[in-house]
Z-matrix of the N, CA and C atoms (Angstrom, degrees):
N
C 1 1.463
C 2 1.523 1 109.14
N 3 1.341 2 115.43 1 147.95
C 4 1.464 3 118.27 2 175.18
C 5 1.527 4 110.28 3 -150.80
N 6 1.333 5 113.74 4 155.89
C 7 1.452 6 122.69 5 178.64
C 8 1.523 7 109.14 6 -129.29
N 9 1.326 8 115.86 7 152.14
C 10 1.460 9 122.66 8 174.23
C 11 1.523 10 107.90 9 -110.50
N 12 1.333 11 115.97 10 129.51
C 13 1.470 12 121.07 11 -178.73
C 14 1.513 13 110.46 12 -123.93
N 15 1.322 14 115.69 13 142.70
C 16 1.460 15 122.04 14 173.56
C 17 1.520 16 108.09 15 -160.79
N 18 1.316 17 116.13 16 171.17
C 19 1.461 18 121.55 17 178.99
C 20 1.506 19 110.56 18 -159.33
N 21 1.330 20 115.94 19 -166.70
C 22 1.459 21 120.99 20 -178.78
C 23 1.522 22 109.99 21 47.88
N 24 1.331 23 114.33 22 52.45
C 25 1.460 24 121.17 23 -179.67
C 26 1.520 25 110.28 24 -75.14
N 27 1.325 26 116.25 25 -43.11
C 28 1.464 27 122.01 26 178.11
C 29 1.529 28 111.54 27 51.74
N 30 1.337 29 114.43 28 40.57
C 31 1.462 30 122.88 29 175.09
C 32 1.530 31 113.54 30 68.70
N 33 1.314 32 117.86 31 12.37
C 34 1.468 33 121.89 32 179.85
C 35 1.527 34 108.90 33 -105.81
N 36 1.322 35 116.69 34 105.41
C 37 1.461 36 121.98 35 -172.37
C 38 1.528 37 113.60 36 -113.87
N 39 1.321 38 118.19 37 9.33
C 40 1.467 39 120.84 38 -171.90
C 41 1.526 40 113.30 39 -60.92
N 42 1.330 41 118.09 40 -30.13
C 43 1.464 42 120.38 41 -175.48
C 44 1.522 43 114.10 42 -89.26
N 45 1.325 44 118.19 43 -1.57
C 46 1.458 45 119.70 44 -177.58
C 47 1.519 46 112.22 45 -54.29
N 48 1.318 47 116.35 46 -44.18
C 49 1.452 48 120.40 47 -177.35
C 50 1.512 49 114.16 48 -68.43
N 51 1.338 50 117.44 49 -9.94
C 52 1.464 51 121.60 50 -179.89
C 53 1.516 52 113.37 51 -93.62
N 54 1.322 53 117.41 52 -5.47
C 55 1.470 54 120.40 53 -178.88
C 56 1.522 55 109.05 54 -79.33
N 57 1.323 56 117.83 55 116.17
C 58 1.471 57 119.97 56 -177.68
C 59 1.534 58 111.50 57 -62.08
N 60 1.311 59 115.70 58 139.83
C 61 1.462 60 122.98 59 173.22
C 62 1.525 61 113.79 60 64.37
N 63 1.328 62 118.24 61 15.77
C 64 1.464 63 119.61 62 179.60
C 65 1.529 64 111.11 63 -63.22
N 66 1.315 65 116.64 64 -41.67
C 67 1.457 66 119.92 65 -176.93
C 68 1.521 67 112.33 66 -64.44
N 69 1.333 68 116.79 67 -34.04
C 70 1.468 69 120.68 68 -175.23
C 71 1.523 70 113.16 69 -89.08
N 72 1.325 71 118.22 70 -5.82
C 73 1.463 72 121.38 71 -177.19
C 74 1.522 73 110.70 72 -62.99
N 75 1.345 74 115.86 73 151.18
C 76 1.456 75 120.82 74 176.90
C 77 1.519 76 111.84 75 -69.64
N 78 1.318 77 117.12 76 -15.04
C 79 1.453 78 120.63 77 175.79
C 80 1.504 79 111.44 78 179.75
N 81 1.326 80 114.96 79 166.88
C 82 1.458 81 123.74 80 177.59
C 83 1.520 82 107.95 81 -119.53
N 84 1.320 83 116.20 82 130.61
C 85 1.460 84 122.19 83 -179.14
C 86 1.518 85 107.84 84 -114.06
N 87 1.337 86 117.01 85 120.88
C 88 1.467 87 122.56 86 -179.15
C 89 1.519 88 108.29 87 -111.56
N 90 1.331 89 116.47 88 119.09
C 91 1.463 90 121.13 89 -166.61
C 92 1.525 91 115.12 90 -90.50
N 93 1.349 92 118.36 91 -2.66
C 94 1.455 93 119.84 92 176.77
C 95 1.516 94 113.27 93 135.76
N 96 1.334 95 115.23 94 169.66
C 97 1.465 96 122.88 95 -175.40
C 98 1.525 97 110.87 96 55.06
N 99 1.318 98 113.76 97 59.55
C 100 1.453 99 121.74 98 177.01
C 101 1.522 100 109.73 99 -73.92
N 102 1.340 101 116.74 100 -36.64
C 103 1.464 102 122.53 101 -174.70
C 104 1.529 103 111.40 102 -122.60
N 105 1.315 104 115.17 103 -178.58
C 106 1.465 105 123.10 104 171.74
C 107 1.525 106 108.31 105 -113.39
N 108 1.328 107 115.80 106 78.77
C 109 1.466 108 122.70 107 -176.27
C 110 1.535 109 111.48 108 61.33
N 111 1.323 110 116.10 109 26.50
C 112 1.457 111 120.80 110 -174.32
C 113 1.508 112 113.46 111 -84.91
N 114 1.309 113 114.42 112 168.86
C 115 1.448 114 122.29 113 178.43
C 116 1.513 115 111.73 114 -109.42
N 117 1.349 116 115.35 115 -149.33
C 118 1.452 117 119.92 116 -172.69
C 119 1.526 118 112.97 117 -62.70
N 120 1.315 119 117.46 118 -42.37
C 121 1.467 120 118.93 119 -177.80
C 122 1.523 121 111.38 120 -64.87
N 123 1.331 122 117.15 121 -37.77
C 124 1.464 123 120.58 122 -178.93
C 125 1.526 124 110.81 123 -67.89
N 126 1.334 125 117.35 124 -45.97
C 127 1.470 126 118.90 125 -178.88
C 128 1.528 127 110.22 126 -69.20
N 129 1.305 128 117.02 127 -35.20
C 130 1.465 129 119.45 128 178.34
C 131 1.527 130 111.02 129 -62.82
N 132 1.323 131 117.26 130 -42.57
C 133 1.464 132 120.40 131 179.89
C 134 1.529 133 111.10 132 -61.17
N 135 1.338 134 116.37 133 -42.71
C 136 1.468 135 119.75 134 -179.72
C 137 1.523 136 110.33 135 -66.16
N 138 1.313 137 116.80 136 -49.04
C 139 1.459 138 119.55 137 -176.24
C 140 1.519 139 112.23 138 -68.42
N 141 1.319 140 117.56 139 -30.93
C 142 1.464 141 119.78 140 174.90
C 143 1.527 142 110.35 141 -64.55
N 144 1.334 143 116.32 142 -37.37
C 145 1.467 144 119.76 143 178.34
C 146 1.521 145 111.20 144 -66.17
N 147 1.340 146 116.84 145 -39.57
C 148 1.464 147 120.13 146 176.52
C 149 1.525 148 110.25 147 -67.73
N 150 1.328 149 116.43 148 -46.07
C 151 1.468 150 121.53 149 -175.91
C 152 1.523 151 111.96 150 -65.04
N 153 1.323 152 117.78 151 -25.34
C 154 1.460 153 120.02 152 176.92
C 155 1.522 154 111.41 153 -64.48
N 156 1.329 155 116.52 154 -23.04
C 157 1.470 156 121.87 155 176.91
C 158 1.515 157 110.76 156 -100.57
N 159 1.321 158 116.71 157 -44.35
C 160 1.466 159 122.00 158 179.83
C 161 1.522 160 108.51 159 -150.36
N 162 1.326 161 118.35 160 113.36
C 163 1.465 162 120.88 161 -175.49
C 164 1.522 163 114.46 162 -83.67
N 165 1.328 164 118.12 163 -1.72
C 166 1.473 165 121.15 164 -175.75
C 167 1.529 166 108.57 165 -88.74
N 168 1.327 167 116.06 166 82.00
C 169 1.464 168 122.66 167 -169.07
C 170 1.518 169 111.12 168 -114.02
N 171 1.335 170 115.89 169 135.11
C 172 1.455 171 122.99 170 164.95
C 173 1.522 172 106.93 171 -123.80
N 174 1.328 173 116.98 172 135.25
C 175 1.460 174 119.70 173 -171.71
C 176 1.518 175 110.89 174 -149.97
N 177 1.329 176 114.38 175 161.57
C 178 1.459 177 120.74 176 176.23
C 179 1.520 178 109.32 177 -143.80
N 180 1.334 179 117.83 178 158.69
C 181 1.455 180 120.89 179 178.37
C 182 1.520 181 111.86 180 -78.21
N 183 1.319 182 115.46 181 148.77
C 184 1.455 183 121.96 182 168.56
C 185 1.516 184 109.98 183 -103.63
N 186 1.305 185 116.46 184 -170.61
C 187 1.462 186 119.34 185 -177.99
C 188 1.524 187 112.95 186 -69.08
N 189 1.334 188 118.11 187 -19.02
C 190 1.465 189 121.05 188 179.34
C 191 1.525 190 112.48 189 -89.55
N 192 1.324 191 117.29 190 2.91
C 193 1.459 192 121.49 191 -178.04
C 194 1.528 193 111.01 192 -104.99
N 195 1.309 194 115.85 193 141.49
C 196 1.462 195 122.21 194 -177.93
C 197 1.532 196 111.15 195 -87.21
N 198 1.324 197 115.31 196 174.07
C 199 1.462 198 120.47 197 175.51
C 200 1.530 199 111.52 198 -60.05
N 201 1.339 200 116.90 199 -30.54
C 202 1.465 201 120.45 200 177.86
C 203 1.523 202 111.38 201 -61.79
N 204 1.322 203 116.15 202 -34.90
C 205 1.464 204 120.22 203 179.24
C 206 1.522 205 110.02 204 -64.45
N 207 1.332 206 116.55 205 -48.67
C 208 1.453 207 119.17 206 -180.00
C 209 1.525 208 111.22 207 -63.74
N 210 1.319 209 117.81 208 -38.99
C 211 1.458 210 120.73 209 178.71
C 212 1.521 211 110.64 210 -62.00
N 213 1.327 212 116.97 211 -38.74
C 214 1.461 213 120.72 212 179.10
C 215 1.533 214 110.62 213 -67.01
N 216 1.336 215 117.00 214 -43.07
C 217 1.459 216 120.20 215 178.43
C 218 1.519 217 111.04 216 -59.72
N 219 1.325 218 116.65 217 -42.94
C 220 1.463 219 120.46 218 178.38
C 221 1.526 220 110.92 219 -63.42
N 222 1.325 221 116.27 220 -43.50
C 223 1.463 222 120.08 221 -178.63
C 224 1.520 223 111.94 222 -62.96
N 225 1.322 224 116.39 223 -31.24
C 226 1.464 225 121.33 224 -179.01
C 227 1.531 226 112.90 225 -89.03
N 228 1.324 227 116.98 226 -2.31
C 229 1.453 228 120.50 227 -179.52
C 230 1.515 229 113.77 228 73.30
N 231 1.333 230 117.09 229 21.28
C 232 1.465 231 122.31 230 -176.92
C 233 1.522 232 113.16 231 -102.36
N 234 1.309 233 118.12 232 -10.72
C 235 1.463 234 121.88 233 -167.74
C 236 1.526 235 112.55 234 -69.33
N 237 1.317 236 117.18 235 134.94
C 238 1.470 237 121.54 236 174.26
C 239 1.525 238 111.99 237 -124.05
N 240 1.319 239 118.82 238 3.48
C 241 1.459 240 122.17 239 -178.95
C 242 1.524 241 110.28 240 -66.89
N 243 1.338 242 116.37 241 124.11
C 244 1.465 243 124.15 242 -178.45
C 245 1.526 244 112.31 243 61.48
N 246 1.342 245 114.67 244 32.05
C 247 1.455 246 120.75 245 179.65
C 248 1.526 247 109.58 246 -136.53
N 249 1.318 248 115.39 247 159.94
C 250 1.460 249 121.98 248 167.74
C 251 1.517 250 106.80 249 -116.42
N 252 1.323 251 115.95 250 117.91
C 253 1.463 252 122.35 251 -179.83
C 254 1.531 253 109.38 252 -106.51
N 255 1.303 254 116.80 253 142.98
C 256 1.471 255 120.47 254 178.85
C 257 1.522 256 110.19 255 -81.63
N 258 1.327 257 116.25 256 125.52
C 259 1.454 258 121.63 257 173.96
C 260 1.519 259 111.48 258 -93.37
N 261 1.317 260 116.63 259 -35.76
C 262 1.462 261 123.49 260 179.63
C 263 1.519 262 106.57 261 -160.90
N 264 1.329 263 118.31 262 164.20
C 265 1.467 264 118.96 263 176.21
C 266 1.529 265 111.11 264 -54.19
N 267 1.327 266 115.92 265 122.82
C 268 1.454 267 121.39 266 -179.66
C 269 1.511 268 115.45 267 86.88
N 270 1.335 269 117.65 268 -7.99
C 271 1.469 270 121.80 269 -176.09
C 272 1.520 271 110.60 270 -119.80
N 273 1.326 272 116.39 271 119.05
C 274 1.454 273 121.66 272 179.18
C 275 1.517 274 112.28 273 -112.13
N 276 1.318 275 115.59 274 155.15
C 277 1.464 276 123.44 275 174.60
C 278 1.517 277 108.17 276 -120.46
N 279 1.327 278 116.28 277 117.67
C 280 1.465 279 122.53 278 179.24
C 281 1.519 280 109.43 279 -104.35
N 282 1.325 281 116.46 280 131.35
C 283 1.455 282 120.78 281 -179.96
C 284 1.516 283 112.79 282 -118.30
N 285 1.329 284 115.91 283 134.49
C 286 1.465 285 122.13 284 169.85
C 287 1.528 286 106.57 285 -138.21
N 288 1.319 287 116.07 286 111.21
C 289 1.452 288 121.09 287 -176.13
C 290 1.518 289 112.97 288 -98.57
N 291 1.360 290 115.01 289 -161.91
C 292 1.462 291 124.60 290 -177.86
C 293 1.532 292 110.64 291 64.02
N 294 1.338 293 116.93 292 -168.57
C 295 1.465 294 120.65 293 178.39
C 296 1.513 295 109.25 294 -153.34
N 297 1.326 296 115.00 295 170.35
C 298 1.459 297 120.44 296 170.91
C 299 1.533 298 108.68 297 -74.26
N 300 1.343 299 118.65 298 168.86
C 301 1.467 300 120.94 299 -174.06
C 302 1.532 301 113.69 300 -56.30
N 303 1.323 302 114.34 301 139.44
C 304 1.458 303 122.92 302 177.13
C 305 1.528 304 109.14 303 -114.01
N 306 1.330 305 118.80 304 168.09
C 307 1.465 306 120.38 305 176.11
C 308 1.524 307 113.15 306 -70.89
N 309 1.335 308 117.65 307 -5.15
C 310 1.456 309 120.71 308 -170.08
C 311 1.520 310 113.88 309 -105.13
N 312 1.330 311 117.33 310 -0.06
C 313 1.464 312 120.13 311 177.70
C 314 1.515 313 112.84 312 58.34
N 315 1.327 314 117.38 313 48.47
C 316 1.457 315 121.14 314 -177.50
C 317 1.529 316 110.88 315 -76.98
N 318 1.338 317 117.52 316 161.10
C 319 1.471 318 119.27 317 -169.86
C 320 1.520 319 115.66 318 -70.87
N 321 1.344 320 118.07 319 -24.26
C 322 1.456 321 119.64 320 -174.15
C 323 1.518 322 112.85 321 -109.80
N 324 1.322 323 117.45 322 65.10
C 325 1.459 324 121.63 323 -177.68
C 326 1.528 325 110.65 324 -118.52
N 327 1.331 326 115.68 325 140.90
C 328 1.465 327 121.91 326 177.11
C 329 1.522 328 108.48 327 -135.74
N 330 1.301 329 116.79 328 164.97
C 331 1.460 330 120.56 329 -179.67
C 332 1.527 331 111.05 330 -71.36
N 333 1.329 332 115.44 331 159.60
C 334 1.459 333 120.80 332 175.58
C 335 1.529 334 110.56 333 -58.72
N 336 1.311 335 116.64 334 -39.86
C 337 1.450 336 120.29 335 179.72
C 338 1.514 337 112.63 336 -63.33
N 339 1.322 338 116.02 337 -43.00
C 340 1.469 339 118.64 338 179.78
C 341 1.523 340 110.81 339 -66.78
N 342 1.334 341 117.42 340 -40.93
C 343 1.457 342 120.32 341 178.23
C 344 1.527 343 110.36 342 -58.26
N 345 1.328 344 116.83 343 -44.23
C 346 1.456 345 120.44 344 177.95
C 347 1.512 346 112.51 345 -61.52
N 348 1.317 347 116.96 346 -41.48
C 349 1.476 348 120.25 347 178.84
C 350 1.525 349 110.42 348 -65.69
N 351 1.329 350 116.58 349 -41.42
C 352 1.461 351 119.90 350 178.27
C 353 1.519 352 111.51 351 -57.79
N 354 1.331 353 116.51 352 -43.87
C 355 1.465 354 120.27 353 -179.64
C 356 1.527 355 110.69 354 -60.32
N 357 1.322 356 116.47 355 -47.34
C 358 1.465 357 120.49 356 -178.59
C 359 1.529 358 111.60 357 -65.77
N 360 1.315 359 116.36 358 -40.56
C 361 1.464 360 120.14 359 -178.67
C 362 1.526 361 111.41 360 -69.30
N 363 1.332 362 116.00 361 -40.39
C 364 1.462 363 119.35 362 -175.45
C 365 1.515 364 112.03 363 -72.44
N 366 1.321 365 117.41 364 -38.44
C 367 1.471 366 118.88 365 -178.21
C 368 1.527 367 111.70 366 -65.63
N 369 1.324 368 116.76 367 -20.26
C 370 1.467 369 119.12 368 178.01
C 371 1.531 370 111.53 369 -64.60
N 372 1.333 371 117.35 370 -18.43
C 373 1.468 372 121.41 371 177.57
C 374 1.527 373 112.48 372 -79.08
N 375 1.340 374 117.12 373 -8.97
C 376 1.469 375 121.26 374 -170.66
C 377 1.521 376 113.54 375 -97.56
N 378 1.321 377 117.82 376 12.02
C 379 1.467 378 119.78 377 -172.68
C 380 1.528 379 113.34 378 -64.31
N 381 1.313 380 117.74 379 -22.28
C 382 1.453 381 120.04 380 -178.70
C 383 1.513 382 115.07 381 -85.71
N 384 1.339 383 117.10 382 3.05
C 385 1.466 384 120.77 383 -175.81
C 386 1.525 385 110.46 384 -115.44
N 387 1.335 386 116.70 385 136.32
C 388 1.456 387 119.53 386 178.51
C 389 1.522 388 112.16 387 -91.47
N 390 1.344 389 116.60 388 -12.97
C 391 1.458 390 121.51 389 172.31
C 392 1.525 391 108.18 390 -129.05
N 393 1.348 392 116.05 391 136.70
C 394 1.459 393 120.47 392 -176.61
C 395 1.528 394 110.19 393 -134.47
N 396 1.319 395 114.64 394 127.21
C 397 1.461 396 122.33 395 170.21
C 398 1.521 397 106.84 396 -101.51
N 399 1.327 398 117.25 397 133.47
C 400 1.460 399 121.31 398 177.78
C 401 1.524 400 110.13 399 -114.07
N 402 1.317 401 116.01 400 129.70
C 403 1.461 402 122.22 401 171.38
C 404 1.523 403 106.89 402 -107.34
N 405 1.325 404 116.41 403 107.56
C 406 1.463 405 122.59 404 -177.08
C 407 1.528 406 106.72 405 -123.98
N 408 1.322 407 116.94 406 112.81
C 409 1.463 408 119.38 407 -172.73
C 410 1.527 409 112.43 408 -59.30
N 411 1.315 410 116.58 409 -42.46
C 412 1.468 411 119.61 410 179.48
C 413 1.523 412 110.63 411 -83.50
N 414 1.326 413 118.35 412 131.74
C 415 1.464 414 120.26 413 -178.61
C 416 1.521 415 112.61 414 -78.55
N 417 1.336 416 116.67 415 163.01
C 418 1.465 417 120.99 416 177.13
C 419 1.527 418 111.61 417 -73.42
N 420 1.318 419 114.91 418 149.51
C 421 1.464 420 123.08 419 -176.53
C 422 1.528 421 111.89 420 -68.33
N 423 1.351 422 114.28 421 144.64
C 424 1.468 423 123.45 422 173.96
C 425 1.526 424 112.42 423 56.15
N 426 1.312 425 114.44 424 56.36
C 427 1.457 426 121.60 425 175.45
C 428 1.523 427 108.37 426 -136.30
N 429 1.318 428 116.22 427 176.26
C 430 1.460 429 120.42 428 176.70
C 431 1.523 430 112.68 429 -68.02
N 432 1.336 431 117.09 430 -15.89
C 433 1.460 432 120.24 431 -172.70
C 434 1.528 433 113.73 432 -105.01
N 435 1.331 434 117.94 433 11.87
C 436 1.475 435 120.09 434 178.21
C 437 1.519 436 112.10 435 -129.23
N 438 1.316 437 118.34 436 14.74
C 439 1.460 438 121.09 437 -170.35
C 440 1.536 439 111.49 438 -100.67
N 441 1.325 440 115.61 439 130.85
C 442 1.459 441 121.75 440 176.63
C 443 1.526 442 110.23 441 -75.44
N 444 1.326 443 114.96 442 170.60
C 445 1.454 444 119.88 443 179.03
C 446 1.513 445 113.92 444 -61.39
N 447 1.342 446 117.43 445 -24.98
C 448 1.467 447 121.19 446 178.80
C 449 1.524 448 113.02 447 -86.99
N 450 1.339 449 116.77 448 4.53
C 451 1.459 450 121.10 449 178.70
C 452 1.511 451 115.08 450 91.39
N 453 1.329 452 118.02 451 -2.70
C 454 1.461 453 120.73 452 -178.88
C 455 1.526 454 111.09 453 -78.99
N 456 1.323 455 116.50 454 133.39
C 457 1.460 456 121.97 455 175.73
C 458 1.525 457 109.12 456 -90.34
N 459 1.330 458 116.08 457 126.76
C 460 1.467 459 120.31 458 -172.52
C 461 1.527 460 112.49 459 -127.00
N 462 1.315 461 118.01 460 15.14
C 463 1.455 462 120.76 461 179.71
C 464 1.517 463 112.86 462 -78.94
N 465 1.313 464 114.87 463 -170.87
C 466 1.461 465 121.62 464 -172.72
C 467 1.529 466 112.11 465 -101.89
N 468 1.339 467 117.58 466 125.65
C 469 1.468 468 119.75 467 171.36
C 470 1.524 469 112.54 468 -61.37
N 471 1.323 470 117.22 469 -34.56
C 472 1.463 471 119.79 470 179.91
C 473 1.521 472 111.51 471 -65.29
N 474 1.334 473 116.66 472 -39.79
C 475 1.463 474 120.09 473 177.92
C 476 1.521 475 109.94 474 -64.38
N 477 1.329 476 116.83 475 -42.66
C 478 1.460 477 119.55 476 179.13
C 479 1.533 478 110.67 477 -62.26
N 480 1.320 479 116.65 478 -46.45
C 481 1.461 480 120.65 479 -179.91
C 482 1.525 481 111.29 480 -60.68
N 483 1.316 482 116.51 481 -41.03
C 484 1.462 483 121.41 482 178.75
C 485 1.526 484 111.12 483 -60.65
N 486 1.332 485 116.70 484 -45.66
C 487 1.463 486 120.27 485 -178.87
C 488 1.525 487 110.53 486 -66.79
N 489 1.330 488 116.39 487 -42.07
C 490 1.462 489 119.46 488 178.34
C 491 1.523 490 111.45 489 -57.99
N 492 1.319 491 116.11 490 -38.71
C 493 1.462 492 120.49 491 -175.38
C 494 1.523 493 112.63 492 -80.29
N 495 1.339 494 117.96 493 -41.31
C 496 1.463 495 120.25 494 -171.33
C 497 1.522 496 113.47 495 -96.16
N 498 1.355 497 118.23 496 -24.48
C 499 1.467 498 122.47 497 177.72
C 500 1.540 499 112.56 498 49.06
N 501 1.352 500 117.55 499 62.93
C 502 1.469 501 119.36 500 175.48
C 503 1.528 502 111.04 501 -62.95
N 504 1.333 503 116.06 502 166.18
C 505 1.464 504 120.51 503 178.27
C 506 1.519 505 111.15 504 -62.73
N 507 1.331 506 117.33 505 -38.64
C 508 1.459 507 122.75 506 176.72
C 509 1.521 508 107.85 507 -159.81
N 510 1.331 509 116.19 508 148.52
C 511 1.460 510 122.29 509 173.83
C 512 1.517 511 108.41 510 -118.85
N 513 1.329 512 115.94 511 127.50
C 514 1.461 513 123.35 512 174.65
C 515 1.517 514 107.61 513 -100.18
N 516 1.332 515 116.78 514 129.57
C 517 1.450 516 119.94 515 -179.17
C 518 1.524 517 109.91 516 -138.09
N 519 1.319 518 116.33 517 -170.85
C 520 1.465 519 121.23 518 -177.47
C 521 1.513 520 109.92 519 -174.43
N 522 1.344 521 115.87 520 -131.28
C 523 1.466 522 123.03 521 171.59
C 524 1.532 523 113.22 522 75.31
N 525 1.328 524 117.35 523 -51.27
C 526 1.463 525 121.02 524 -179.86
C 527 1.526 526 107.34 525 -97.97
N 528 1.323 527 115.07 526 100.18
C 529 1.461 528 120.50 527 -169.26
C 530 1.520 529 112.91 528 -61.77
N 531 1.310 530 117.06 529 -38.02
C 532 1.466 531 120.20 530 -174.53
C 533 1.520 532 112.95 531 -81.06
N 534 1.342 533 117.19 532 -3.50
C 535 1.464 534 120.67 533 -176.10
C 536 1.526 535 111.47 534 -100.92
N 537 1.321 536 116.60 535 38.99
C 538 1.457 537 120.89 536 176.60
C 539 1.524 538 109.70 537 -59.96
N 540 1.326 539 116.45 538 133.12
C 541 1.457 540 118.80 539 178.37
C 542 1.505 541 112.08 540 156.53
N 543 1.332 542 114.18 541 -168.73
C 544 1.454 543 122.36 542 -178.69
C 545 1.521 544 108.76 543 -128.43
N 546 1.316 545 116.33 544 129.27
C 547 1.467 546 122.45 545 173.53
C 548 1.523 547 108.09 546 -116.07
N 549 1.322 548 116.04 547 150.73
C 550 1.461 549 120.54 548 174.37
C 551 1.529 550 108.67 549 -112.05
N 552 1.328 551 115.36 550 126.63
C 553 1.462 552 121.65 551 172.23
C 554 1.523 553 106.00 552 -118.48
N 555 1.324 554 115.95 553 104.14
C 556 1.455 555 119.52 554 -169.85
C 557 1.516 556 109.49 555 62.98
N 558 1.324 557 115.99 556 -124.83
C 559 1.460 558 120.89 557 178.85
C 560 1.523 559 113.23 558 -94.86
N 561 1.335 560 117.04 559 2.81
C 562 1.464 561 121.30 560 -173.59
C 563 1.524 562 112.05 561 -96.91
N 564 1.331 563 119.19 562 120.11
C 565 1.455 564 120.55 563 170.39
C 566 1.529 565 110.33 564 -76.95
N 567 1.327 566 115.86 565 133.34
C 568 1.463 567 122.60 566 178.00
C 569 1.523 568 106.41 567 -115.13
N 570 1.321 569 117.27 568 117.73
C 571 1.460 570 121.50 569 -169.27
C 572 1.523 571 110.53 570 -117.71
N 573 1.340 572 115.40 571 125.46
C 574 1.458 573 123.00 572 174.67
C 575 1.522 574 107.53 573 -115.43
N 576 1.335 575 118.27 574 107.54
C 577 1.462 576 119.80 575 -178.50
C 578 1.521 577 114.34 576 -81.51
N 579 1.345 578 117.53 577 -1.02
C 580 1.461 579 119.67 578 -177.79
C 581 1.524 580 111.75 579 74.65
N 582 1.320 581 116.03 580 -165.85
C 583 1.464 582 120.86 581 -180.00
C 584 1.524 583 110.82 582 -70.14
N 585 1.323 584 115.91 583 142.63
C 586 1.458 585 119.26 584 175.14
C 587 1.524 586 110.52 585 -59.17
N 588 1.325 587 117.30 586 -35.66
C 589 1.467 588 120.42 587 179.74
C 590 1.523 589 112.34 588 -62.72
N 591 1.330 590 117.03 589 -19.37
C 592 1.455 591 121.51 590 175.13
C 593 1.513 592 113.51 591 -86.58
N 594 1.320 593 116.95 592 -4.16
C 595 1.456 594 121.64 593 175.21
C 596 1.506 595 115.80 594 94.30
N 597 1.328 596 119.04 595 2.20
C 598 1.457 597 120.89 596 -175.31
C 599 1.525 598 113.38 597 -84.18
N 600 1.327 599 115.27 598 141.53
C 601 1.460 600 121.49 599 173.39
C 602 1.526 601 108.33 600 -156.44
N 603 1.318 602 116.00 601 171.27
C 604 1.460 603 121.99 602 179.98
C 605 1.520 604 108.32 603 -124.11
N 606 1.326 605 115.92 604 134.35
C 607 1.463 606 120.45 605 170.66
C 608 1.523 607 107.93 606 -104.75
N 609 1.341 608 115.51 607 128.55
C 610 1.457 609 122.82 608 -179.36
C 611 1.521 610 108.15 609 -116.25
N 612 1.320 611 116.92 610 123.89
C 613 1.457 612 121.92 611 179.23
C 614 1.528 613 110.50 612 -112.70
N 615 1.315 614 115.55 613 146.29
C 616 1.463 615 122.40 614 179.13
C 617 1.515 616 108.50 615 -138.39
N 618 1.330 617 115.92 616 122.13
C 619 1.466 618 120.39 617 -177.25
C 620 1.528 619 112.46 618 -98.21
N 621 1.306 620 116.30 619 14.04
C 622 1.458 621 121.26 620 -176.79
C 623 1.509 622 112.85 621 96.22
N 624 1.345 623 115.19 622 -9.60
C 625 1.454 624 120.88 623 -179.98
C 626 1.524 625 111.80 624 -135.70
N 627 1.317 626 116.68 625 -54.15
C 628 1.458 627 122.54 626 -175.75
C 629 1.525 628 111.43 627 -110.50
N 630 1.337 629 114.81 628 147.00
C 631 1.458 630 122.75 629 174.75
C 632 1.522 631 108.83 630 -105.34
N 633 1.327 632 117.07 631 132.76
C 634 1.452 633 122.11 632 171.04
C 635 1.517 634 108.46 633 -127.76
N 636 1.332 635 116.12 634 148.85
C 637 1.462 636 120.81 635 -178.51
C 638 1.510 637 109.44 636 -140.51
N 639 1.338 638 115.78 637 143.14
C 640 1.458 639 121.11 638 -177.47
C 641 1.522 640 109.92 639 -136.84
N 642 1.332 641 115.89 640 131.72
C 643 1.455 642 122.29 641 172.96
C 644 1.514 643 108.68 642 -75.29
N 645 1.344 644 116.50 643 128.25
C 646 1.453 645 121.23 644 -179.21
C 647 1.523 646 110.13 645 -132.37
N 648 1.324 647 115.86 646 169.36
C 649 1.456 648 121.01 647 178.53
C 650 1.514 649 109.68 648 -147.65
N 651 1.314 650 116.88 649 143.11
C 652 1.461 651 121.46 650 177.49
C 653 1.540 652 109.54 651 -89.26
């Protein structure tokens, strides 16, 4: 089994058709920033473009997504924000979207404290799974995947602490477009594929026992 994951779409879907094996994947995981402060029509247009290739979608809002986006995801049965969804027997997908405050006053921002509480509360739903994939829109602090072009690290200490403590099989992140790459926190790979418009995505494979994930680009 395998899944294709990406985020930071920002309403730009032109490269979807270039992702190899997207149509045959067991599902599509969207980690946040589906729109640019858009509402229902904007998120619907993006998800319709994805569903035209593969309708098996799980998604969550990022900081650039409004409450209308999350409401639409819930209505469509696609929402994974603050939930653990089963991908396969023994394999769960945990989602925590939005971000901590940015300089841009985006619609989906929460405090560092709330983000930390969300992580702890949501992982409690994963006790029945022996393998866990986490989709966390905000990256962990002081890693290769949270650094701006000027060298400043802007990720979340709470996300880093959570990963250090729980050691998921893989963490999918985004938010910081220029920080495309893979970081290791303990045994956990943390993967930021960057903006979809830049061609980045993640392929996640599961053989019934082990999870592997690879950063790829079209």
